[in-house]
Structure formats: structure tokens, C-alpha cells
C-alpha positions as CSV (number, residue, x, y, z in Angstrom):
1,M,166.3,146.4,214.0
2,K,169.9,147.3,214.9
3,L,170.7,143.7,215.4
4,N,169.3,142.8,212.0
5,I,171.4,145.5,210.3
6,L,174.5,144.4,212.2
7,L,173.8,140.7,211.3
8,L,173.3,141.7,207.6
9,S,176.5,143.7,207.4
10,L,178.4,140.8,209.1
11,I,177.0,138.4,206.5
12,L,177.9,140.7,203.6
13,S,181.4,141.3,204.9
14,T,181.8,137.5,205.3
15,I,180.7,136.9,201.8
16,S,183.1,139.6,200.5
17,W,185.9,138.2,202.6
18,G,185.1,134.7,201.4
19,Q,185.5,135.7,197.8
20,I,188.9,137.0,198.5
21,A,189.8,134.1,200.7
22,D,188.8,131.7,197.9
23,K,191.8,133.0,196.1
24,D,190.4,134.5,192.9
25,Y,193.8,136.0,192.6
26,T,197.2,134.5,192.3
27,I,200.7,135.6,193.2
28,D,203.2,135.2,190.4
29,Q,207.0,134.4,190.6
30,D,207.7,138.2,190.9
31,K,205.3,138.5,193.9
32,N,202.8,140.4,191.8
33,I,199.1,140.0,192.7
34,V,197.2,138.9,189.6
35,F,193.4,139.2,189.5
36,S,192.2,137.4,186.3
37,Q,189.2,136.1,184.5
38,I,188.8,134.0,181.4
39,I,186.0,135.0,179.1
40,E,184.9,132.1,176.8
41,G,182.4,131.8,174.0
42,L,183.2,135.1,172.3
43,P,182.0,135.0,168.7
44,L,185.2,136.8,167.7
45,Q,188.6,135.7,166.3
46,K,191.9,136.4,168.0
47,G,192.6,139.4,165.9
48,E,189.1,140.9,166.5
49,I,189.4,140.4,170.2
50,F,192.9,142.1,170.1
51,D,191.5,145.0,168.1
52,V,188.6,145.6,170.5
53,A,190.9,145.4,173.5
54,R,193.4,147.8,172.0
55,R,190.7,150.3,171.1
56,Y,189.4,150.0,174.6
57,L,192.8,150.8,176.1
58,Q,193.4,153.6,173.6
59,E,190.1,155.2,174.4
60,A,190.2,154.6,178.2
61,Y,193.7,155.9,178.5
62,K,193.7,158.7,175.9
63,E,193.3,161.7,178.3
64,T,195.3,160.4,181.2
65,K,198.9,159.6,182.1
66,Y,198.3,155.9,181.4
67,K,200.1,154.2,178.5
68,I,200.0,151.1,176.4
69,I,203.1,149.0,177.2
70,I,202.4,145.8,175.2
71,D,201.0,145.9,171.7
72,S,201.5,142.6,170.0
73,P,198.9,141.6,167.4
74,D,200.8,138.4,166.5
75,K,200.7,137.1,170.0
76,G,197.2,138.6,170.7
77,I,198.4,140.5,173.7
78,V,197.7,144.1,174.6
79,A,198.4,145.7,178.0
80,G,198.3,149.2,179.5
81,E,199.7,150.6,182.7
82,G,197.5,152.7,185.0
83,V,197.0,153.7,188.6
84,Y,194.1,153.4,191.0
85,L,194.4,156.8,192.5
86,Q,193.4,157.1,196.2
87,F,191.4,153.9,195.9
88,H,191.6,153.6,199.7
89,E,191.7,156.2,202.4
90,A,191.9,155.5,206.1
91,N,192.4,157.4,209.3
92,Y,194.2,155.6,212.1
93,T,195.2,158.2,214.6
94,P,197.7,159.8,214.5
95,Y,198.0,159.0,210.7
96,A,195.8,159.4,207.7
97,Y,196.5,157.1,204.7
98,F,195.9,157.8,201.1
99,L,196.7,154.7,199.0
100,D,197.2,154.3,195.3
101,A,197.9,151.1,193.4
102,P,199.8,151.1,190.1
103,F,198.5,148.3,187.9
104,T,198.8,146.7,184.5
105,L,195.6,145.7,182.6
106,R,196.5,142.9,180.2
107,I,194.3,141.2,177.7
108,D,195.4,137.9,176.1
109,A,193.3,136.9,173.0
110,K,192.7,133.6,171.4
111,D,189.9,132.6,169.0
112,G,186.7,132.9,171.0
113,R,188.5,133.5,174.3
114,A,190.2,136.2,176.3
115,R,192.1,136.2,179.5
116,L,191.7,139.6,181.4
117,S,194.3,140.3,184.1
118,V,194.8,143.2,186.5
119,I,198.4,142.9,187.8
120,T,199.7,144.9,190.7
121,D,202.6,144.7,193.2
122,Y,202.8,147.8,195.5
123,Y,200.6,150.1,197.5
124,T,201.9,153.6,197.0
125,G,200.6,156.9,198.3
126,K,201.0,159.0,201.4
127,R,201.0,158.6,205.2
128,I,200.2,162.0,206.8
129,N,200.1,163.3,210.4
130,I,200.0,166.8,211.6
131,N,203.7,167.3,211.4
132,K,204.9,165.0,208.6
133,T,204.0,163.5,205.3
134,S,205.8,160.4,204.1
135,E,205.6,158.4,200.9
136,I,204.4,154.8,201.0
137,K,205.7,152.0,198.8
138,D,204.7,148.7,200.4
139,R,204.7,145.4,198.6
140,I,201.1,144.1,198.7
141,C,202.1,140.4,199.4
142,D,204.1,141.4,202.5
143,F,201.0,142.6,204.3
144,A,197.6,141.3,205.4
145,P,195.5,139.5,204.3
146,I,198.1,137.7,202.2
147,N,200.8,137.7,204.9
148,D,199.0,136.6,208.0
149,E,202.1,137.1,210.2
150,E,202.2,140.9,209.6
151,T,200.2,142.6,212.4
152,E,201.2,146.2,212.6
153,H,199.1,147.4,209.6
154,K,196.7,144.4,209.5
155,K,193.5,146.4,209.6
156,L,194.6,149.1,207.1
157,Y,195.9,146.6,204.5
158,T,193.1,144.1,204.9
159,K,190.6,146.8,204.1
160,A,192.9,148.2,201.3
161,F,193.2,144.7,199.7
162,S,189.4,144.4,199.8
163,A,189.1,147.8,198.1
164,L,191.8,146.9,195.6
165,H,190.0,143.6,194.8
166,H,186.8,145.5,194.2
167,K,188.5,148.0,191.8
168,A,190.2,145.2,189.9
169,S,186.9,143.4,189.6
170,I,185.2,146.5,188.2
171,T,188.0,146.9,185.7
172,I,187.8,143.3,184.5
173,A,184.0,143.5,184.3
174,E,184.2,146.6,182.2
175,I,186.5,145.2,179.6
176,A,184.6,141.9,179.6
177,E,181.4,143.8,178.8
178,V,183.2,145.6,176.0
179,L,184.3,142.3,174.5
180,R,180.9,140.7,174.8
181,S,179.1,143.6,173.3
182,A,181.6,144.0,170.4
183,H,180.1,141.3,168.2
184,T,176.6,142.6,168.9
185,A,177.5,146.1,167.8
186,A,179.3,144.8,164.7
187,S,176.3,142.6,163.6
188,E,173.9,145.5,164.2
189,D,175.9,147.7,161.8
190,E,175.6,145.2,159.0
191,W,172.7,145.4,156.5
């Protein structure tokens, strides 16, 4: 039984790692990590997609310190800044790590299509031991699993990247669902 559980968790971790290894992210010219997805077949025009995305960002960020940083109806682009607070915690004696990841959620709208992107560049947070707390600001692409040559924090940042990937996927799935359901909600309101 223990062997079956171990085998199952090994298979699931391989599947999860395989999804990351298949590069469903890109690294842009500024060394930002970009998780993105294109949603097609939306029965909405560019302006409607933009309006739904803007309302989503305004609602999602209304009671937090997040803010909308791009609001361009003509170009069909809206983006908001946020932070995944303590998205990953780890204890590697003698240190405990509490990682955050500032990110930008950007939605680019075209007729019937939207590109959803979560863009991030640094891990921030705290490294704590019994005597000292230090601030972390480490560029994501400088560490594992992206930089295979870095070995000192390989285990920490490999797990952190997997957790970050998961958070970005949830964010993208949430906005995708809002966009897909926008037309349905509008058509149900009509007589």
C-alpha cells in the first residue's frame, strides 16, 4: 500500500514537473517570467472583453493594495499589479523562508479572443533564523528550475516555482472563466 502511494505521488509530481518543463511559460527580454493563455471563441467584441476584464480587475482589487496600471480601451489592454503573498513557505534548517511574488495580470483583448498573462520577475519575502531576519529579492530566472547551474537553493526555488506556476494557473483560469461566462450572463438578462 505504501509503495502504491509512493508510486502515485511520484507519477503526479512527474506530471506536474512535466507541465512546467514543457515550457508553458516564456522569459521575455527583461527576464520576466510570463505565464499566458489565449482564450478563443469568445462571443464578445474587443470592447466587451476589455470592459469585462476591467470590471474583474476593479472588483478583484478594490479592497487590497493592488492597482490597475494599464487601462487602454483603444488598444484593448488592461493590467493590474498584485502580489502572491506568502505563496510558498519552506523550512531548511537553520532558515525558514516565506516567499512572495509581485506580479502583473494583463489582459489583451481582440474580437472573440483574449490573451491572459501573469508576469513576474522576482521572489521577495523573508529568510528567518533564530537570530536574524533578512529580506529576499531574488530574480526568478537566476534560480532553479530555470537556471540549472544554480545549486545552492535548488530545492527551495524548484518547489517555489512549482507553487508560483500553480498560483498563476489559478489566476488565469479564474479570469478565463469570467470572460467565458460574461456572454452567458448578458444573454440571460435579455428578455
